[in-house]
Each structure stands twice: as C-alpha cells, then as structure tokens.
C-alpha positions as CSV (number, residue, x, y, z in Angstrom):
1,M,108.0,81.0,91.4
2,L,108.3,83.4,88.4
3,F,107.6,80.7,85.9
4,S,104.6,79.3,87.7
5,S,103.2,82.8,88.0
6,L,103.8,83.4,84.3
7,S,102.0,80.2,83.4
8,A,99.0,81.2,85.6
9,D,99.0,84.7,84.0
10,L,99.0,83.2,80.5
11,N,96.2,80.8,81.4
12,A,94.2,83.8,82.8
13,A,94.6,85.8,79.6
14,K,93.7,82.8,77.5
15,S,90.5,82.0,79.5
16,N,89.4,85.7,79.8
17,D,90.1,87.0,76.3
18,P,88.0,85.5,73.5
19,A,90.4,87.1,71.0
20,A,93.5,85.2,72.5
21,R,94.6,82.6,70.0
22,N,97.4,80.9,71.9
23,K,99.7,81.4,74.8
24,F,102.7,82.2,72.6
25,E,100.9,85.1,71.0
26,I,99.8,86.3,74.5
27,F,103.3,86.1,75.8
28,L,104.7,88.1,72.9
29,T,101.9,90.7,72.5
30,Y,99.9,91.4,75.7
31,S,101.0,94.4,77.6
32,G,99.2,93.3,80.7
33,V,101.3,90.1,80.8
34,H,104.5,92.1,80.1
35,A,103.6,94.4,83.0
36,L,103.1,91.5,85.4
37,I,106.4,89.8,84.3
38,A,108.2,93.1,85.0
39,H,106.4,93.5,88.3
40,R,107.4,90.0,89.5
41,W,111.0,90.8,88.6
42,A,110.8,94.2,90.4
43,Q,109.3,92.5,93.4
44,A,112.2,90.0,93.5
45,F,114.7,92.8,93.6
46,L,112.6,94.6,96.3
47,R,112.8,91.4,98.4
48,L,116.6,91.6,98.1
49,K,116.4,95.1,99.4
50,L,117.5,96.5,96.1
51,K,114.8,99.2,96.0
52,L,116.3,101.4,93.4
53,I,116.6,98.6,90.9
54,A,113.0,97.5,91.7
55,R,111.7,101.0,91.0
56,I,113.8,101.3,87.8
57,I,112.2,98.0,86.5
58,S,108.8,99.3,87.5
59,Q,109.2,102.6,85.7
60,T,110.7,101.0,82.6
61,A,107.8,98.7,82.4
62,K,105.4,101.7,82.8
63,F,107.2,103.4,79.9
64,F,106.8,100.3,77.6
65,T,103.3,99.1,78.7
66,G,101.5,102.1,80.0
67,I,100.8,100.2,83.2
68,E,102.2,101.3,86.5
69,I,102.6,98.7,89.3
70,H,104.5,99.6,92.4
71,P,107.1,96.9,93.2
72,A,105.6,96.3,96.7
73,A,102.1,95.7,95.4
74,K,101.0,92.1,96.0
75,I,99.5,90.5,92.9
76,A,98.5,86.9,92.9
77,A,99.3,84.6,90.0
78,G,96.5,84.3,87.5
79,V,95.5,88.0,87.3
80,F,94.6,89.4,83.9
81,I,95.1,93.0,82.9
82,D,93.2,93.4,79.7
83,H,94.0,96.4,77.4
84,G,95.9,97.7,80.4
85,S,96.8,101.2,79.3
86,G,96.5,103.6,82.2
87,V,96.2,101.0,84.9
88,V,97.8,102.1,88.2
89,I,98.3,99.8,91.2
90,G,99.7,101.4,94.3
91,E,102.3,100.3,96.8
92,T,100.1,98.6,99.4
93,A,97.5,97.2,97.0
94,E,96.7,93.5,97.0
95,V,95.0,91.7,94.1
96,G,93.7,88.2,94.4
97,K,93.9,85.4,91.8
98,G,91.5,85.2,89.0
99,T,90.8,89.0,89.0
100,V,90.4,90.9,85.8
101,L,91.4,94.6,85.5
102,Y,90.5,96.6,82.4
103,Q,92.0,99.7,81.0
104,G,92.3,102.8,83.1
105,V,91.7,101.1,86.5
106,T,93.3,102.7,89.5
107,L,93.9,100.9,92.7
108,G,95.1,104.0,94.6
109,G,95.3,105.9,97.8
110,T,93.3,108.9,98.8
111,G,96.4,110.9,100.0
112,K,95.0,111.0,103.5
113,E,96.2,107.7,104.9
114,S,99.4,106.1,106.1
115,G,100.3,102.5,106.4
116,K,97.9,100.3,104.4
117,R,96.5,102.9,102.1
118,H,95.6,101.1,98.9
119,P,92.7,98.6,98.2
120,T,92.6,94.9,98.8
121,V,90.8,93.1,95.9
122,G,89.6,89.6,96.5
123,E,89.7,86.6,94.2
124,N,87.8,86.4,90.9
125,C,86.8,90.0,90.8
126,V,86.1,92.2,87.7
127,I,87.1,95.8,87.8
128,S,85.8,97.5,84.7
129,A,87.3,100.2,82.5
130,G,88.1,103.5,84.2
131,A,87.1,102.4,87.7
132,K,88.9,104.0,90.6
133,V,89.2,102.0,93.9
134,L,90.7,104.4,96.4
135,G,91.9,104.0,99.9
136,S,92.3,101.0,102.2
137,V,89.0,99.4,101.1
138,H,88.2,95.7,100.7
139,I,86.6,94.3,97.5
140,G,85.1,90.9,98.4
141,D,85.7,87.8,96.3
142,G,83.6,87.6,93.1
143,A,82.7,91.3,93.2
144,K,82.2,93.4,90.1
145,I,82.9,97.1,89.8
146,G,81.2,99.0,87.0
147,A,83.0,101.1,84.4
148,G,83.9,104.6,85.7
149,A,82.8,103.8,89.3
150,V,84.6,105.5,92.1
151,V,84.8,103.1,95.1
152,L,85.5,104.6,98.5
153,K,83.9,102.0,100.7
154,D,84.1,98.2,101.1
155,V,82.2,96.1,98.6
156,P,80.9,92.7,99.9
157,E,81.5,89.3,98.2
158,N,79.6,88.7,95.0
159,A,78.3,92.2,94.8
160,T,78.1,94.7,91.9
161,A,79.0,98.3,92.6
162,V,78.4,101.2,90.2
163,G,78.4,105.0,90.1
164,V,80.2,108.0,91.6
165,P,80.5,107.4,94.4
166,A,80.0,103.7,93.9
167,R,77.0,102.0,95.6
168,V,76.2,98.3,95.7
169,V,73.3,97.6,93.4
170,K,73.4,93.7,93.5
171,I,74.5,91.1,95.9
172,N,74.5,87.4,94.8
173,G,72.6,88.4,91.6
174,K,69.7,90.0,93.5
175,K,68.9,93.7,93.8
176,A,70.5,95.2,96.9
177,E,68.2,96.9,99.4
178,N,69.9,100.3,99.0
179,G,70.4,99.8,95.2
C-alpha cells in the first residue's frame, strides 16, 4: 500500500511538474512528496490506534516540509503538492487522485462545525496558490480553484471558481450564468 501510493505520487509529480527531471530526484528533493510519505506512515499508526505517534510523525513532517497534514485526512495516491510550503490539510479533509495543490492552500474548517468539517476535493482538481477551501464543502471532479480564492460553498464538476468569496465563473469551459 505505502509503496504503490509512493509510486503514484512520484508519477503525479513527474507528470505535473515540467521541471521534474526524474523520479529519483523527485523522491530526494520534493517536499510535497516527503509530506505525503510521512502522512501515509502517520495514517498507518493512526489505524493501529497509536494516535500520539501519528501526531508526532505529522508534526515532525510539518517541521521539515512546511506542510501540515492531519493523520486522519484521506488523501488518495497520485496527489501532487507543488511548492507546498504553507499547505494545511485538516482532519476530515478528503483529496481525490490526480489533484494538484499549490503553495499556501488550506483545506480547513470554519470553526463552527463538528463531525465532517473539512472539504472533500474530487479527482483531478487544481487548487491554486493561496486558495482557502473552508468547511464541509465539496469540490467536484475536474474543478479549478483560482489563486487566493476563498471557497465557502460547493463547486460543481469541471467548474472554475475565483474570488473572495469564491464564485463559479466557468462550467465545462463556458461562462457560468452568475459569473
């Protein structure tokens, strides 16, 4: 499981980053890949009900990578965190395969919810630098979130959302009615 996820993560980095020369270099130097490796180990300890060890791994990875991922977050294999400094992924967040997260992205809560309080991001999404996706919202497959956007409502599949608060401006490549 850990090694197949690693392979998918390396492939995602290679296919999404034109500067990536080879998988060995990615493995050695990409902080997003390091954060995902640590997250998968932390999650393994969490499944064994060793919560303290899981949190220690998570916080150690945060110290070294600048990327904070709660051990309980569900992240599919093949996610790419590019230039990940400042990325925060909360406890009940879910991220689908093929998704790309850029620096400063927050998948966080609003502080007003209990239970499922973090976003669910579909497959093959792009969440641009500095975007904040807050609360138990759903980002549909293939959606794009613009840089600096603050998403507080669901975003449909294949839509582009921008602004503060974010609004959908395109769906399936065509201007949205309210955009």
